[in-house]
C-alpha positions in Angstrom: 4.2 -36.6 0.2 1.1 -35.1 1.8 -0.2 -31.8 0.4 -2.9 -29.8 2.0 -4.8 -27.4 -0.3 -6.4 -24.5 1.7 -10.0 -23.6 1.0 -10.2 -19.9 0.5 -12.6 -17.6 -1.3 -11.2 -16.1 -4.6 -11.7 -12.6 -3.4 -9.7 -13.3 -0.3 -6.6 -14.8 -2.0 -4.7 -11.5 -2.6 -5.3 -10.2 1.0 -4.2 -13.5 2.5 -1.1 -13.5 0.3 -0.2 -10.0 1.5 -0.7 -11.1 5.1 1.6 -14.0 4.6 4.3 -11.8 3.0 4.1 -9.3 5.9 4.3 -12.2 8.4 7.2 -13.9 6.8 9.1 -10.7 6.2 8.9 -9.6 9.8 10.5 -6.3 11.0 11.8 -4.0 8.2 12.9 -0.5 7.6 10.5 0.5 4.8 8.1 3.4 5.3 4.4 2.5 4.8 4.4 3.6 1.1 7.6 1.9 0.0 6.6 -1.2 1.9 3.4 -1.5 -0.2 5.5 -1.4 -3.3 8.0 -4.0 -2.1 5.1 -6.2 -0.9 3.4 -6.1 -4.3 6.7 -7.0 -6.0 7.2 -10.0 -3.8 3.6 -11.0 -4.5 4.2 -10.8 -8.2 7.5 -12.7 -8.1 7.4 -14.9 -5.0 11.0 -13.6 -4.4 11.8 -12.1 -1.0 15.3 -11.1 -2.2 13.7 -7.9 -3.6 13.7 -6.7 0.0 17.4 -6.3 -0.3 17.5 -5.3 -4.0 14.9 -2.5 -4.1 16.0 1.1 -4.0 13.9 4.2 -3.8 14.6 7.9 -4.3 13.1 9.7 -1.3 10.5 11.5 -3.4 9.8 8.8 -6.0 6.6 7.3 -4.5 5.0 10.6 -3.5 5.7 12.1 -6.9 4.4 8.9 -8.7 1.2 9.1 -6.6 0.9 12.8 -7.6 1.4 11.9 -11.2 -1.3 9.3 -11.2 -3.8 11.7 -9.4 -3.0 14.4 -11.9 -4.0 12.2 -14.8 -0.6 11.6 -16.2 0.2 8.7 -18.4 2.3 5.6 -17.7 4.8 4.9 -20.5 6.3 1.4 -20.8 9.2 -0.1 -22.7 7.3 -3.3 -23.8 3.8 -4.5 -24.1 4.2 -7.1 -21.4 4.6 -4.3 -18.8 1.6 -2.4 -20.3 -0.6 -5.5 -20.1 0.2 -6.0 -16.5 -0.8 -2.6 -15.3 -4.3 -2.0 -13.9 -5.3 0.3 -16.6 -8.9 0.5 -15.5 -8.0 1.9 -12.1 -5.5 4.3 -13.7 -8.1 5.5 -16.1 -10.3 6.7 -13.3 -7.7 9.5 -12.7 -7.6 10.3 -16.5 -4.4 8.6 -17.3 -3.6 5.7 -19.6 -0.9 3.1 -20.2 1.1 3.7 -23.4 3.6 1.6 -25.2 5.0 2.6 -28.6 7.3 -0.2 -29.2 5.2 -1.5 -32.1 4.5 1.9 -33.6 5.6 2.3 -37.3 7.3 5.6 -36.7 9.3 4.1 -33.8 10.3 1.2 -36.1 11.5 3.5 -38.8 13.5 5.8 -36.5 15.0 2.7 -34.8 16.1 1.2 -38.1 17.5 4.5 -39.4 19.4 5.3 -36.2 20.6 1.7 -35.4 18.9 1.9 -31.9 16.5 -0.5 -30.3 12.8 0.1 -30.7 12.4 0.2 -26.9 14.8 3.1 -26.6 13.2 5.1 -29.4 9.7 4.3 -28.0 10.6 5.8 -24.7 12.2 8.9 -26.2 9.2 9.6 -28.4 6.6 8.7 -25.8 8.0 11.0 -23.2 6.5 13.9 -25.1 2.9 12.9 -24.3 1.8 13.8 -20.8 4.0 11.1 -19.2 4.3 11.1 -15.5 5.7 7.6 -14.9 8.1 5.6 -17.1 8.1 1.9 -16.3 10.9 -0.2 -17.8 11.0 -3.9 -17.1 12.8 -5.3 -20.1 15.3 -3.1 -22.0 18.4 -1.5 -20.5 18.6 0.5 -23.7 15.2 2.0 -22.8 16.4 2.9 -19.4 19.5 4.6 -20.7 17.4 6.5 -23.2 15.1 7.7 -20.5 18.0 9.0 -18.4 19.4 10.8 -21.4 16.1 12.5 -22.0 15.6 13.4 -18.3 19.0 15.1 -18.3 17.7 17.8 -20.6 14.4 18.3 -18.7 13.6 20.7 -15.9 13.1 19.0 -12.5 9.3 19.8 -12.4 8.8 18.1 -15.8 10.7 14.9 -15.1 8.6 11.7 -14.8 9.3 9.2 -12.1 11.5 6.4 -13.5 10.6 2.8 -12.6 13.7 1.2 -13.9 13.9 -2.6 -13.4 15.2 -4.1 -16.6 16.1 -7.8 -16.3 19.1 -9.6 -17.8 22.8 -10.0 -18.2 23.8 -7.3 -20.7 23.8 -3.8 -19.2 20.8 -4.5 -16.9 22.6 -4.2 -13.6 24.9 -1.4 -14.9 22.0 0.7 -16.1 20.3 0.5 -12.7 23.5 1.6 -10.9 23.5 4.6 -13.2 19.9 5.3 -12.4 20.5 5.3 -8.7 23.5 7.6 -9.1 21.7 10.0 -11.4 19.5 11.3 -8.6 16.3 11.6 -10.6 13.1 10.3 -8.9 13.4 6.6 -9.3 12.4 3.1 -8.1 14.8 0.3 -9.1 16.0 -3.2 -8.1 19.7 -3.5 -8.2 21.4 -6.4 -9.9 20.2 -8.6 -12.7 16.7 -9.3 -11.3 13.7 -7.4 -12.5 11.4 -7.8 -15.5 8.0 -6.9 -16.8 6.1 -8.4 -13.8 8.2 -6.3 -11.4 7.7 -3.1 -13.4 4.0 -3.7 -13.6 3.8 -4.5 -9.9 5.5 -1.3 -8.9 3.1 0.7 -11.1 0.1 -1.1 -9.7 1.2 -0.5 -6.1 1.5 3.3 -6.9 -1.9 3.4 -8.6 -3.5 1.7 -5.6 -1.8 4.1 -3.2 -3.1 7.0 -5.3 -6.6 5.6 -4.9 -6.5 5.6 -1.1 
């Protein structure tokens, strides 16, 4: 089999990748902001099925951009999501990426209550200037976030990026998120994961910088 490797400058790879995605995707119904999010998810996964799976609350992207520009923090359910977020760009606005899953207090509360660390980490982390919650791994964290948002005033609610991956309650938790009506971005079904959550956050942070 003959394979042709293209010669391309390192700084041009991402832009060329995005051009290819847009060309292969063709006509679509996304507005310019939501398209940037979907495009970056496809870039992170190589999976065009997210075009069909992604769902957006009408105010989710604008509110997430506002949260970034206001210096709000991004709270994640696992360290893999936190590691994938462009924290340097986020810090220019005064915000930071936070993940409490390894915190000793979180571990203690989780053990005492019989809950997952991810769920407790989200519950406790929401108290600290959180504007975006990015969940890529744990459906229990997404369910905990929704429970917390139910008791918050609309102006205080963070945007929920809920894209947990897996076979146990992942798809179900995302259906509940879509039905809840809070500002959300999700991918229906079993697909999702830390790279997807990080890609959504990175798309929003870059839109905020425009």
